[in-house]
CHARMM-style PDB file with segment names, atoms N, HN, CA, C and O in Angstrom:
ATOM      1  N   UNK     1     187.763  15.720  16.598  1.00  0.00      PROA
ATOM      2  CA  UNK     1     187.480  14.388  17.053  1.00  0.00      PROA
ATOM      3  C   UNK     1     185.872  14.248  17.179  1.00  0.00      PROA
ATOM      4  O   UNK     1     185.289  13.290  16.673  1.00  0.00      PROA
ATOM      5  N   UNK     2     185.239  15.203  17.843  1.00  0.00      PROA
ATOM      6  HN  UNK     2     185.713  15.982  18.254  1.00  0.00      PROA
ATOM      7  CA  UNK     2     183.793  15.135  18.062  1.00  0.00      PROA
ATOM      8  C   UNK     2     183.036  15.632  16.841  1.00  0.00      PROA
ATOM      9  O   UNK     2     181.856  15.322  16.671  1.00  0.00      PROA
ATOM     10  N   UNK     3     183.717  16.415  15.975  1.00  0.00      PROA
ATOM     11  HN  UNK     3     184.675  16.666  16.113  1.00  0.00      PROA
ATOM     12  CA  UNK     3     183.107  16.925  14.848  1.00  0.00      PROA
ATOM     13  C   UNK     3     182.475  15.824  13.938  1.00  0.00      PROA
ATOM     14  O   UNK     3     181.398  16.004  13.371  1.00  0.00      PROA
ATOM     15  N   UNK     4     183.216  14.653  13.826  1.00  0.00      PROA
ATOM     16  HN  UNK     4     184.092  14.507  14.286  1.00  0.00      PROA
ATOM     17  CA  UNK     4     182.796  13.573  13.020  1.00  0.00      PROA
ATOM     18  C   UNK     4     181.414  13.049  13.461  1.00  0.00      PROA
ATOM     19  O   UNK     4     180.608  12.636  12.627  1.00  0.00      PROA
ATOM     20  N   UNK     5     181.163  13.070  14.730  1.00  0.00      PROA
ATOM     21  HN  UNK     5     181.818  13.406  15.407  1.00  0.00      PROA
ATOM     22  CA  UNK     5     179.833  12.567  15.260  1.00  0.00      PROA
ATOM     23  C   UNK     5     178.783  13.690  15.328  1.00  0.00      PROA
ATOM     24  O   UNK     5     177.600  13.450  15.085  1.00  0.00      PROA
ATOM     25  N   UNK     6     179.241  14.968  15.673  1.00  0.00      PROA
ATOM     26  HN  UNK     6     180.202  15.163  15.870  1.00  0.00      PROA
ATOM     27  CA  UNK     6     178.230  15.924  15.795  1.00  0.00      PROA
ATOM     28  C   UNK     6     177.822  16.717  14.618  1.00  0.00      PROA
ATOM     29  O   UNK     6     176.712  17.249  14.622  1.00  0.00      PROA
ATOM     30  N   UNK     7     178.605  16.841  13.630  1.00  0.00      PROA
ATOM     31  HN  UNK     7     179.507  16.409  13.627  1.00  0.00      PROA
ATOM     32  CA  UNK     7     178.267  17.529  12.331  1.00  0.00      PROA
ATOM     33  C   UNK     7     177.031  16.934  11.708  1.00  0.00      PROA
ATOM     34  O   UNK     7     176.087  17.674  11.432  1.00  0.00      PROA
ATOM     35  N   UNK     8     176.984  15.675  11.478  1.00  0.00      PROA
ATOM     36  HN  UNK     8     177.751  15.074  11.702  1.00  0.00      PROA
ATOM     37  CA  UNK     8     175.790  15.092  10.907  1.00  0.00      PROA
ATOM     38  C   UNK     8     174.484  15.277  11.795  1.00  0.00      PROA
ATOM     39  O   UNK     8     173.385  15.541  11.306  1.00  0.00      PROA
ATOM     40  N   UNK     9     174.707  15.122  13.061  1.00  0.00      PROA
ATOM     41  HN  UNK     9     175.600  14.908  13.458  1.00  0.00      PROA
ATOM     42  CA  UNK     9     173.521  15.292  13.972  1.00  0.00      PROA
ATOM     43  C   UNK     9     172.942  16.740  13.915  1.00  0.00      PROA
ATOM     44  O   UNK     9     171.742  16.977  13.772  1.00  0.00      PROA
ATOM     45  N   UNK    10     173.934  17.698  14.045  1.00  0.00      PROA
ATOM     46  HN  UNK    10     174.908  17.506  14.162  1.00  0.00      PROA
ATOM     47  CA  UNK    10     173.525  19.103  14.011  1.00  0.00      PROA
ATOM     48  C   UNK    10     172.904  19.497  12.737  1.00  0.00      PROA
ATOM     49  O   UNK    10     171.882  20.183  12.701  1.00  0.00      PROA
ATOM     50  N   UNK    11     173.526  19.061  11.674  1.00  0.00      PROA
ATOM     51  HN  UNK    11     174.356  18.503  11.703  1.00  0.00      PROA
ATOM     52  CA  UNK    11     172.955  19.284  10.256  1.00  0.00      PROA
ATOM     53  C   UNK    11     171.540  18.730  10.189  1.00  0.00      PROA
ATOM     54  O   UNK    11     170.628  19.453   9.790  1.00  0.00      PROA
ATOM     55  N   UNK    12     171.350  17.626  10.519  1.00  0.00      PROA
ATOM     56  HN  UNK    12     172.092  17.038  10.844  1.00  0.00      PROA
ATOM     57  CA  UNK    12     169.996  16.900  10.514  1.00  0.00      PROA
ATOM     58  C   UNK    12     168.981  17.695  11.291  1.00  0.00      PROA
ATOM     59  O   UNK    12     167.867  17.938  10.826  1.00  0.00      PROA
ATOM     60  N   UNK    13     169.377  18.099  12.480  1.00  0.00      PROA
ATOM     61  HN  UNK    13     170.282  17.902  12.857  1.00  0.00      PROA
ATOM     62  CA  UNK    13     168.519  18.917  13.302  1.00  0.00      PROA
ATOM     63  C   UNK    13     168.181  20.289  12.616  1.00  0.00      PROA
ATOM     64  O   UNK    13     167.049  20.773  12.630  1.00  0.00      PROA
ATOM     65  N   UNK    14     169.263  20.866  12.016  1.00  0.00      PROA
ATOM     66  HN  UNK    14     170.183  20.473  12.005  1.00  0.00      PROA
ATOM     67  CA  UNK    14     169.003  22.134  11.326  1.00  0.00      PROA
ATOM     68  C   UNK    14     167.990  21.950  10.167  1.00  0.00      PROA
ATOM     69  O   UNK    14     167.120  22.796   9.958  1.00  0.00      PROA
ATOM     70  N   UNK    15     168.116  20.850   9.432  1.00  0.00      PROA
ATOM     71  HN  UNK    15     168.822  20.163   9.602  1.00  0.00      PROA
ATOM     72  CA  UNK    15     167.211  20.661   8.241  1.00  0.00      PROA
ATOM     73  C   UNK    15     165.739  20.370   8.757  1.00  0.00      PROA
ATOM     74  O   UNK    15     164.767  20.746   8.103  1.00  0.00      PROA
ATOM     75  N   UNK    16     165.622  19.721   9.891  1.00  0.00      PROA
ATOM     76  HN  UNK    16     166.412  19.415  10.422  1.00  0.00      PROA
ATOM     77  CA  UNK    16     164.339  19.433  10.453  1.00  0.00      PROA
ATOM     78  C   UNK    16     163.749  20.568  11.179  1.00  0.00      PROA
ATOM     79  O   UNK    16     162.534  20.552  11.376  1.00  0.00      PROA
ATOM     80  N   UNK    17     164.453  21.537  11.595  1.00  0.00      PROA
ATOM     81  HN  UNK    17     165.440  21.550  11.435  1.00  0.00      PROA
ATOM     82  CA  UNK    17     163.941  22.591  12.408  1.00  0.00      PROA
ATOM     83  C   UNK    17     163.142  23.637  11.616  1.00  0.00      PROA
ATOM     84  O   UNK    17     163.447  23.893  10.451  1.00  0.00      PROA
ATOM     85  N   UNK    18     162.111  24.246  12.246  1.00  0.00      PROA
ATOM     86  HN  UNK    18     161.863  24.038  13.193  1.00  0.00      PROA
ATOM     87  CA  UNK    18     161.393  25.334  11.572  1.00  0.00      PROA
ATOM     88  C   UNK    18     162.333  26.427  11.243  1.00  0.00      PROA
ATOM     89  O   UNK    18     163.362  26.587  11.901  1.00  0.00      PROA
ATOM     90  N   UNK    19     162.016  27.177  10.253  1.00  0.00      PROA
ATOM     91  HN  UNK    19     161.181  27.047   9.719  1.00  0.00      PROA
ATOM     92  CA  UNK    19     162.910  28.266   9.840  1.00  0.00      PROA
ATOM     93  C   UNK    19     163.324  29.164  10.921  1.00  0.00      PROA
ATOM     94  O   UNK    19     164.491  29.554  10.960  1.00  0.00      PROA
ATOM     95  N   UNK    20     162.426  29.541  11.845  1.00  0.00      PROA
ATOM     96  HN  UNK    20     161.478  29.224  11.813  1.00  0.00      PROA
ATOM     97  CA  UNK    20     162.689  30.454  12.926  1.00  0.00      PROA
ATOM     98  C   UNK    20     163.673  29.977  13.966  1.00  0.00      PROA
ATOM     99  O   UNK    20     164.182  30.769  14.760  1.00  0.00      PROA
ATOM    100  N   UNK    21     163.943  28.684  13.966  1.00  0.00      PROA
ATOM    101  HN  UNK    21     163.529  28.041  13.321  1.00  0.00      PROA
ATOM    102  CA  UNK    21     164.833  28.012  15.018  1.00  0.00      PROA
ATOM    103  C   UNK    21     166.150  27.685  14.391  1.00  0.00      PROA
ATOM    104  O   UNK    21     167.017  27.194  15.114  1.00  0.00      PROA
ATOM    105  N   UNK    22     166.391  27.897  13.154  1.00  0.00      PROA
ATOM    106  HN  UNK    22     165.686  28.296  12.566  1.00  0.00      PROA
ATOM    107  CA  UNK    22     167.606  27.463  12.558  1.00  0.00      PROA
ATOM    108  C   UNK    22     168.897  28.204  12.812  1.00  0.00      PROA
ATOM    109  O   UNK    22     169.997  27.671  12.669  1.00  0.00      PROA
ATOM    110  N   UNK    23     168.708  29.538  13.220  1.00  0.00      PROA
ATOM    111  HN  UNK    23     167.814  29.971  13.336  1.00  0.00      PROA
ATOM    112  CA  UNK    23     169.839  30.308  13.422  1.00  0.00      PROA
ATOM    113  C   UNK    23     170.903  29.726  14.412  1.00  0.00      PROA
ATOM    114  O   UNK    23     172.106  29.689  14.155  1.00  0.00      PROA
ATOM    115  N   UNK    24     170.363  29.299  15.511  1.00  0.00      PROA
ATOM    116  HN  UNK    24     169.385  29.329  15.719  1.00  0.00      PROA
ATOM    117  CA  UNK    24     171.303  28.699  16.646  1.00  0.00      PROA
ATOM    118  C   UNK    24     171.861  27.454  16.091  1.00  0.00      PROA
ATOM    119  O   UNK    24     173.042  27.196  16.324  1.00  0.00      PROA
ATOM    120  N   UNK    25     171.128  26.636  15.369  1.00  0.00      PROA
ATOM    121  HN  UNK    25     170.168  26.845  15.180  1.00  0.00      PROA
ATOM    122  CA  UNK    25     171.713  25.356  14.862  1.00  0.00      PROA
ATOM    123  C   UNK    25     172.819  25.666  13.845  1.00  0.00      PROA
ATOM    124  O   UNK    25     173.871  25.028  13.836  1.00  0.00      PROA
ATOM    125  N   UNK    26     172.544  26.699  12.957  1.00  0.00      PROA
ATOM    126  HN  UNK    26     171.689  27.217  12.963  1.00  0.00      PROA
ATOM    127  CA  UNK    26     173.436  27.055  11.962  1.00  0.00      PROA
ATOM    128  C   UNK    26     174.734  27.505  12.601  1.00  0.00      PROA
ATOM    129  O   UNK    26     175.805  27.187  12.083  1.00  0.00      PROA
ATOM    130  N   UNK    27     174.681  28.239  13.715  1.00  0.00      PROA
ATOM    131  HN  UNK    27     173.811  28.498  14.136  1.00  0.00      PROA
ATOM    132  CA  UNK    27     175.883  28.686  14.508  1.00  0.00      PROA
ATOM    133  C   UNK    27     176.623  27.471  14.985  1.00  0.00      PROA
ATOM    134  O   UNK    27     177.852  27.418  14.926  1.00  0.00      PROA
ATOM    135  N   UNK    28     175.883  26.492  15.457  1.00  0.00      PROA
ATOM    136  HN  UNK    28     174.885  26.535  15.505  1.00  0.00      PROA
ATOM    137  CA  UNK    28     176.583  25.314  16.064  1.00  0.00      PROA
ATOM    138  C   UNK    28     177.348  24.524  14.938  1.00  0.00      PROA
ATOM    139  O   UNK    28     178.493  24.105  15.102  1.00  0.00      PROA
ATOM    140  N   UNK    29     176.633  24.356  13.798  1.00  0.00      PROA
ATOM    141  HN  UNK    29     175.702  24.696  13.665  1.00  0.00      PROA
ATOM    142  CA  UNK    29     177.281  23.651  12.667  1.00  0.00      PROA
ATOM    143  C   UNK    29     178.498  24.480  12.184  1.00  0.00      PROA
ATOM    144  O   UNK    29     179.533  23.916  11.828  1.00  0.00      PROA
ATOM    145  N   UNK    30     178.358  25.828  12.177  1.00  0.00      PROA
ATOM    146  HN  UNK    30     177.518  26.286  12.467  1.00  0.00      PROA
ATOM    147  CA  UNK    30     179.560  26.597  11.763  1.00  0.00      PROA
ATOM    148  C   UNK    30     180.676  26.446  12.786  1.00  0.00      PROA
ATOM    149  O   UNK    30     181.835  26.316  12.394  1.00  0.00      PROA
ATOM    150  N   UNK    31     180.392  26.456  14.010  1.00  0.00      PROA
ATOM    151  HN  UNK    31     179.451  26.561  14.329  1.00  0.00      PROA
ATOM    152  CA  UNK    31     181.410  26.393  15.071  1.00  0.00      PROA
ATOM    153  C   UNK    31     182.185  25.036  14.995  1.00  0.00      PROA
ATOM    154  O   UNK    31     183.407  24.985  15.140  1.00  0.00      PROA
ATOM    155  N   UNK    32     181.428  23.977  14.766  1.00  0.00      PROA
ATOM    156  HN  UNK    32     180.435  24.019  14.649  1.00  0.00      PROA
ATOM    157  CA  UNK    32     182.038  22.685  14.613  1.00  0.00      PROA
ATOM    158  C   UNK    32     182.888  22.586  13.375  1.00  0.00      PROA
ATOM    159  O   UNK    32     183.956  21.974  13.411  1.00  0.00      PROA
ATOM    160  N   UNK    33     182.436  23.183  12.255  1.00  0.00      PROA
ATOM    161  HN  UNK    33     181.568  23.679  12.226  1.00  0.00      PROA
ATOM    162  CA  UNK    33     183.180  23.189  10.970  1.00  0.00      PROA
ATOM    163  C   UNK    33     184.434  23.917  11.133  1.00  0.00      PROA
ATOM    164  O   UNK    33     185.430  23.544  10.514  1.00  0.00      PROA
ATOM    165  N   UNK    34     184.475  25.031  11.998  1.00  0.00      PROA
ATOM    166  HN  UNK    34     183.665  25.335  12.501  1.00  0.00      PROA
ATOM    167  CA  UNK    34     185.730  25.831  12.217  1.00  0.00      PROA
ATOM    168  C   UNK    34     186.745  24.962  12.818  1.00  0.00      PROA
ATOM    169  O   UNK    34     187.902  25.007  12.401  1.00  0.00      PROA
ATOM    170  N   UNK    35     186.387  24.144  13.802  1.00  0.00      PROA
ATOM    171  HN  UNK    35     185.446  24.107  14.141  1.00  0.00      PROA
ATOM    172  CA  UNK    35     187.443  23.393  14.575  1.00  0.00      PROA
ATOM    173  C   UNK    35     187.643  21.996  14.016  1.00  0.00      PROA
ATOM    174  O   UNK    35     188.593  21.324  14.417  1.00  0.00      PROA
ATOM    175  N   UNK    36     186.812  21.534  13.129  1.00  0.00      PROA
ATOM    176  HN  UNK    36     186.040  22.080  12.803  1.00  0.00      PROA
ATOM    177  CA  UNK    36     186.972  20.238  12.541  1.00  0.00      PROA
ATOM    178  C   UNK    36     188.254  20.104  11.641  1.00  0.00      PROA
ATOM    179  O   UNK    36     188.619  21.048  10.940  1.00  0.00      PROA
ATOM    180  N   UNK    37     188.880  18.990  11.676  1.00  0.00      PROA
ATOM    181  HN  UNK    37     188.583  18.224  12.245  1.00  0.00      PROA
ATOM    182  CA  UNK    37     189.966  18.762  10.772  1.00  0.00      PROA
ATOM    183  C   UNK    37     189.492  18.732   9.336  1.00  0.00      PROA
ATOM    184  O   UNK    37     188.345  18.377   9.062  1.00  0.00      PROA
ATOM    185  N   UNK    38     190.402  19.119   8.382  1.00  0.00      PROA
ATOM    186  HN  UNK    38     191.333  19.408   8.605  1.00  0.00      PROA
ATOM    187  CA  UNK    38     190.034  19.226   7.019  1.00  0.00      PROA
ATOM    188  C   UNK    38     189.490  18.004   6.393  1.00  0.00      PROA
ATOM    189  O   UNK    38     188.604  18.083   5.542  1.00  0.00      PROA
ATOM    190  N   UNK    39     190.029  16.775   6.815  1.00  0.00      PROA
ATOM    191  HN  UNK    39     190.748  16.711   7.506  1.00  0.00      PROA
ATOM    192  CA  UNK    39     189.543  15.558   6.204  1.00  0.00      PROA
ATOM    193  C   UNK    39     188.096  15.221   6.666  1.00  0.00      PROA
ATOM    194  O   UNK    39     187.291  14.736   5.872  1.00  0.00      PROA
ATOM    195  N   UNK    40     187.778  15.484   7.964  1.00  0.00      PROA
ATOM    196  HN  UNK    40     188.432  15.878   8.609  1.00  0.00      PROA
ATOM    197  CA  UNK    40     186.431  15.268   8.410  1.00  0.00      PROA
ATOM    198  C   UNK    40     185.470  16.246   7.710  1.00  0.00      PROA
ATOM    199  O   UNK    40     184.422  15.842   7.205  1.00  0.00      PROA
ATOM    200  N   UNK    41     185.816  17.444   7.690  1.00  0.00      PROA
ATOM    201  HN  UNK    41     186.667  17.772   8.101  1.00  0.00      PROA
ATOM    202  CA  UNK    41     184.978  18.434   7.089  1.00  0.00      PROA
ATOM    203  C   UNK    41     184.747  18.084   5.607  1.00  0.00      PROA
ATOM    204  O   UNK    41     183.595  18.084   5.174  1.00  0.00      PROA
ATOM    205  N   UNK    42     185.743  17.799   4.845  1.00  0.00      PROA
ATOM    206  HN  UNK    42     186.679  17.799   5.197  1.00  0.00      PROA
ATOM    207  CA  UNK    42     185.646  17.407   3.489  1.00  0.00      PROA
ATOM    208  C   UNK    42     184.752  16.208   3.273  1.00  0.00      PROA
ATOM    209  O   UNK    42     183.922  16.219   2.364  1.00  0.00      PROA
ATOM    210  N   UNK    43     184.901  15.160   4.096  1.00  0.00      PROA
ATOM    211  HN  UNK    43     185.575  15.151   4.834  1.00  0.00      PROA
ATOM    212  CA  UNK    43     183.976  13.992   4.006  1.00  0.00      PROA
ATOM    213  C   UNK    43     182.592  14.270   4.295  1.00  0.00      PROA
ATOM    214  O   UNK    43     181.697  13.706   3.666  1.00  0.00      PROA
ATOM    215  N   UNK    44     182.347  15.160   5.270  1.00  0.00      PROA
ATOM    216  HN  UNK    44     183.074  15.619   5.781  1.00  0.00      PROA
ATOM    217  CA  UNK    44     181.049  15.570   5.602  1.00  0.00      PROA
ATOM    218  C   UNK    44     180.388  16.367   4.464  1.00  0.00      PROA
ATOM    219  O   UNK    44     179.265  16.083   4.047  1.00  0.00      PROA
ATOM    220  N   UNK    45     181.095  17.327   4.005  1.00  0.00      PROA
ATOM    221  HN  UNK    45     182.007  17.558   4.344  1.00  0.00      PROA
ATOM    222  CA  UNK    45     180.605  18.124   2.908  1.00  0.00      PROA
ATOM    223  C   UNK    45     180.292  17.405   1.634  1.00  0.00      PROA
ATOM    224  O   UNK    45     179.302  17.713   0.969  1.00  0.00      PROA
ATOM    225  N   UNK    46     181.103  16.470   1.289  1.00  0.00      PROA
ATOM    226  HN  UNK    46     181.907  16.220   1.830  1.00  0.00      PROA
ATOM    227  CA  UNK    46     180.907  15.579   0.124  1.00  0.00      PROA
ATOM    228  C   UNK    46     179.718  14.740   0.291  1.00  0.00      PROA
ATOM    229  O   UNK    46     178.975  14.499  -0.660  1.00  0.00      PROA
ATOM    230  N   UNK    47     179.494  14.242   1.597  1.00  0.00      PROA
ATOM    231  HN  UNK    47     180.098  14.438   2.370  1.00  0.00      PROA
ATOM    232  CA  UNK    47     178.317  13.417   1.892  1.00  0.00      PROA
ATOM    233  C   UNK    47     177.048  14.237   1.770  1.00  0.00      PROA
ATOM    234  O   UNK    47     176.044  13.737   1.266  1.00  0.00      PROA
ATOM    235  N   UNK    48     177.064  15.407   2.191  1.00  0.00      PROA
ATOM    236  HN  UNK    48     177.880  15.814   2.601  1.00  0.00      PROA
ATOM    237  CA  UNK    48     175.901  16.327   2.036  1.00  0.00      PROA
ATOM    238  C   UNK    48     175.679  16.585   0.601  1.00  0.00      PROA
ATOM    239  O   UNK    48     174.547  16.492   0.125  1.00  0.00      PROA
ATOM    240  N   UNK    49     176.745  16.916  -0.138  1.00  0.00      PROA
ATOM    241  HN  UNK    49     177.664  16.991   0.248  1.00  0.00      PROA
ATOM    242  CA  UNK    49     176.488  17.179  -1.659  1.00  0.00      PROA
ATOM    243  C   UNK    49     175.901  15.933  -2.329  1.00  0.00      PROA
ATOM    244  O   UNK    49     175.003  16.061  -3.161  1.00  0.00      PROA
ATOM    245  N   UNK    50     176.402  14.679  -1.976  1.00  0.00      PROA
ATOM    246  HN  UNK    50     177.131  14.574  -1.300  1.00  0.00      PROA
ATOM    247  CA  UNK    50     175.959  13.505  -2.595  1.00  0.00      PROA
ATOM    248  C   UNK    50     174.488  13.280  -2.370  1.00  0.00      PROA
ATOM    249  O   UNK    50     173.786  12.842  -3.281  1.00  0.00      PROA
ATOM    250  N   UNK    51     173.978  13.582  -1.119  1.00  0.00      PROA
ATOM    251  HN  UNK    51     174.549  13.938  -0.379  1.00  0.00      PROA
ATOM    252  CA  UNK    51     172.567  13.461  -0.829  1.00  0.00      PROA
ATOM    253  C   UNK    51     171.825  14.573  -1.499  1.00  0.00      PROA
ATOM    254  O   UNK    51     170.709  14.281  -1.929  1.00  0.00      PROA
ATOM    255  N   UNK    52     172.257  15.814  -1.665  1.00  0.00      PROA
ATOM    256  HN  UNK    52     173.164  16.051  -1.316  1.00  0.00      PROA
ATOM    257  CA  UNK    52     171.577  16.743  -2.432  1.00  0.00      PROA
ATOM    258  C   UNK    52     171.451  16.386  -3.910  1.00  0.00      PROA
ATOM    259  O   UNK    52     170.410  16.602  -4.531  1.00  0.00      PROA
ATOM    260  N   UNK    53     172.508  15.848  -4.446  1.00  0.00      PROA
ATOM    261  HN  UNK    53     173.353  15.672  -3.941  1.00  0.00      PROA
ATOM    262  CA  UNK    53     172.443  15.467  -5.851  1.00  0.00      PROA
ATOM    263  C   UNK    53     171.426  14.313  -6.018  1.00  0.00      PROA
ATOM    264  O   UNK    53     170.692  14.280  -7.006  1.00  0.00      PROA
ATOM    265  N   UNK    54     171.386  13.428  -5.117  1.00  0.00      PROA
ATOM    266  HN  UNK    54     171.982  13.455  -4.315  1.00  0.00      PROA
ATOM    267  CA  UNK    54     170.432  12.288  -5.177  1.00  0.00      PROA
ATOM    268  C   UNK    54     168.987  12.850  -5.076  1.00  0.00      PROA
ATOM    269  O   UNK    54     168.103  12.437  -5.827  1.00  0.00      PROA
ATOM    270  N   UNK    55     168.778  13.749  -4.183  1.00  0.00      PROA
ATOM    271  HN  UNK    55     169.496  14.084  -3.573  1.00  0.00      PROA
ATOM    272  CA  UNK    55     167.385  14.307  -4.025  1.00  0.00      PROA
ATOM    273  C   UNK    55     167.043  15.063  -5.316  1.00  0.00      PROA
ATOM    274  O   UNK    55     165.904  14.996  -5.777  1.00  0.00      PROA
ATOM    275  N   UNK    56     167.955  15.742  -5.873  1.00  0.00      PROA
ATOM    276  HN  UNK    56     168.880  15.796  -5.498  1.00  0.00      PROA
ATOM    277  CA  UNK    56     167.710  16.501  -7.040  1.00  0.00      PROA
ATOM    278  C   UNK    56     167.621  15.703  -8.344  1.00  0.00      PROA
ATOM    279  O   UNK    56     167.378  16.248  -9.422  1.00  0.00      PROA
ATOM    280  N   UNK    57     167.829  14.388  -8.200  1.00  0.00      PROA
ATOM    281  HN  UNK    57     168.027  13.946  -7.325  1.00  0.00      PROA
ATOM    282  CA  UNK    57     167.654  13.546  -9.335  1.00  0.00      PROA
ATOM    283  C   UNK    57     168.975  13.497 -10.274  1.00  0.00      PROA
ATOM    284  O   UNK    57     168.950  12.992 -11.396  1.00  0.00      PROA
ATOM    285  N   UNK    58     170.018  14.018  -9.752  1.00  0.00      PROA
ATOM    286  HN  UNK    58     170.039  14.428  -8.840  1.00  0.00      PROA
ATOM    287  CA  UNK    58     171.245  13.999 -10.550  1.00  0.00      PROA
ATOM    288  C   UNK    58     172.203  12.832 -10.177  1.00  0.00      PROA
ATOM    289  O   UNK    58     173.386  13.009  -9.889  1.00  0.00      PROA
ATOM    290  N   UNK    59     171.624  11.703 -10.207  1.00  0.00      PROA
ATOM    291  HN  UNK    59     170.662  11.560 -10.441  1.00  0.00      PROA
ATOM    292  CA  UNK    59     172.396  10.562  -9.683  1.00  0.00      PROA
ATOM    293  C   UNK    59     173.602  10.180 -10.585  1.00  0.00      PROA
ATOM    294  O   UNK    59     174.517   9.457 -10.191  1.00  0.00      PROA
ATOM    295  N   UNK    60     173.534  10.695 -11.762  1.00  0.00      PROA
ATOM    296  HN  UNK    60     172.791  11.282 -12.082  1.00  0.00      PROA
ATOM    297  CA  UNK    60     174.672  10.415 -12.719  1.00  0.00      PROA
ATOM    298  C   UNK    60     175.773  11.432 -12.546  1.00  0.00      PROA
ATOM    299  O   UNK    60     176.866  11.222 -13.071  1.00  0.00      PROA
ATOM    300  N   UNK    61     175.547  12.519 -11.840  1.00  0.00      PROA
ATOM    301  HN  UNK    61     174.659  12.690 -11.413  1.00  0.00      PROA
ATOM    302  CA  UNK    61     176.573  13.574 -11.646  1.00  0.00      PROA
ATOM    303  C   UNK    61     177.698  13.012 -10.795  1.00  0.00      PROA
ATOM    304  O   UNK    61     177.437  12.307  -9.820  1.00  0.00      PROA
ATOM    305  N   UNK    62     178.892  13.298 -11.129  1.00  0.00      PROA
ATOM    306  HN  UNK    62     179.104  13.871 -11.921  1.00  0.00      PROA
ATOM    307  CA  UNK    62     180.087  12.890 -10.400  1.00  0.00      PROA
ATOM    308  C   UNK    62     180.549  13.950  -9.461  1.00  0.00      PROA
ATOM    309  O   UNK    62     180.649  15.111  -9.860  1.00  0.00      PROA
ATOM    310  N   UNK    63     180.847  13.603  -8.191  1.00  0.00      PROA
ATOM    311  HN  UNK    63     180.766  12.660  -7.868  1.00  0.00      PROA
ATOM    312  CA  UNK    63     181.423  14.502  -7.237  1.00  0.00      PROA
ATOM    313  C   UNK    63     182.979  14.511  -7.532  1.00  0.00      PROA
ATOM    314  O   UNK    63     183.592  13.474  -7.784  1.00  0.00      PROA
ATOM    315  N   UNK    64     183.564  15.746  -7.481  1.00  0.00      PROA
ATOM    316  HN  UNK    64     183.067  16.589  -7.276  1.00  0.00      PROA
ATOM    317  CA  UNK    64     185.007  15.718  -7.620  1.00  0.00      PROA
ATOM    318  C   UNK    64     185.668  15.069  -6.491  1.00  0.00      PROA
ATOM    319  O   UNK    64     185.139  15.053  -5.380  1.00  0.00      PROA
ATOM    320  N   UNK    65     186.887  14.494  -6.746  1.00  0.00      PROA
ATOM    321  HN  UNK    65     187.316  14.507  -7.648  1.00  0.00      PROA
ATOM    322  CA  UNK    65     187.608  13.768  -5.730  1.00  0.00      PROA
ATOM    323  C   UNK    65     188.316  14.812  -4.886  1.00  0.00      PROA
ATOM    324  O   UNK    65     188.538  14.576  -3.698  1.00  0.00      PROA
ATOM    325  N   UNK    66     188.675  15.936  -5.439  1.00  0.00      PROA
ATOM    326  HN  UNK    66     188.496  16.128  -6.404  1.00  0.00      PROA
ATOM    327  CA  UNK    66     189.399  16.946  -4.759  1.00  0.00      PROA
ATOM    328  C   UNK    66     189.085  18.307  -5.543  1.00  0.00      PROA
ATOM    329  O   UNK    66     188.698  18.322  -6.712  1.00  0.00      PROA
ATOM    330  N   UNK    67     189.278  19.344  -4.834  1.00  0.00      PROA
ATOM    331  HN  UNK    67     189.593  19.332  -3.885  1.00  0.00      PROA
ATOM    332  CA  UNK    67     189.210  20.687  -5.503  1.00  0.00      PROA
ATOM    333  C   UNK    67     190.517  21.423  -5.518  1.00  0.00      PROA
ATOM    334  O   UNK    67     191.386  21.103  -4.707  1.00  0.00      PROA
ATOM    335  N   UNK    68     190.705  22.343  -6.344  1.00  0.00      PROA
ATOM    336  HN  UNK    68     189.999  22.603  -7.002  1.00  0.00      PROA
ATOM    337  CA  UNK    68     191.926  23.172  -6.403  1.00  0.00      PROA
ATOM    338  C   UNK    68     192.347  23.822  -5.116  1.00  0.00      PROA
ATOM    339  O   UNK    68     193.521  23.889  -4.752  1.00  0.00      PROA
ATOM    340  N   UNK    69     191.314  24.299  -4.444  1.00  0.00      PROA
ATOM    341  HN  UNK    69     190.360  24.244  -4.739  1.00  0.00      PROA
ATOM    342  CA  UNK    69     191.544  25.128  -3.220  1.00  0.00      PROA
ATOM    343  C   UNK    69     191.339  24.362  -1.937  1.00  0.00      PROA
ATOM    344  O   UNK    69     191.470  24.964  -0.871  1.00  0.00      PROA
ATOM    345  N   UNK    70     191.012  23.020  -1.958  1.00  0.00      PROA
ATOM    346  HN  UNK    70     190.906  22.531  -2.824  1.00  0.00      PROA
ATOM    347  CA  UNK    70     190.902  22.247  -0.798  1.00  0.00      PROA
ATOM    348  C   UNK    70     192.217  21.590  -0.499  1.00  0.00      PROA
ATOM    349  O   UNK    70     192.898  21.110  -1.405  1.00  0.00      PROA
ATOM    350  N   UNK    71     192.586  21.561   0.772  1.00  0.00      PROA
ATOM    351  HN  UNK    71     192.032  21.950   1.508  1.00  0.00      PROA
ATOM    352  CA  UNK    71     193.781  20.956   1.226  1.00  0.00      PROA
ATOM    353  C   UNK    71     193.688  19.636   1.778  1.00  0.00      PROA
ATOM    354  O   UNK    71     194.331  19.364   2.792  1.00  0.00      PROA
ATOM    355  N   UNK    72     192.906  18.730   1.179  1.00  0.00      PROA
ATOM    356  HN  UNK    72     192.384  18.951   0.356  1.00  0.00      PROA
ATOM    357  CA  UNK    72     192.716  17.385   1.753  1.00  0.00      PROA
ATOM    358  C   UNK    72     193.318  16.395   0.753  1.00  0.00      PROA
ATOM    359  OT1 UNK    72     193.293  15.187   0.989  1.00  0.00      PROA
TER     360      UNK     72
END
């Protein structure tokens, strides 16, 4: 329930933090990912991938709608 709100906030804090302070934030992101429901986690992960592709200039790349080992 809270993962939907906190995963993006924690991830943004992780990206903005200096390298020496990222370990605790990475642990928090990981902990929320463990307890998040599969749909929320999949949506978050796909959103992060979409942003990464946009930054990398691969705007024409298609994200898969599902993967063989994902249960969403």
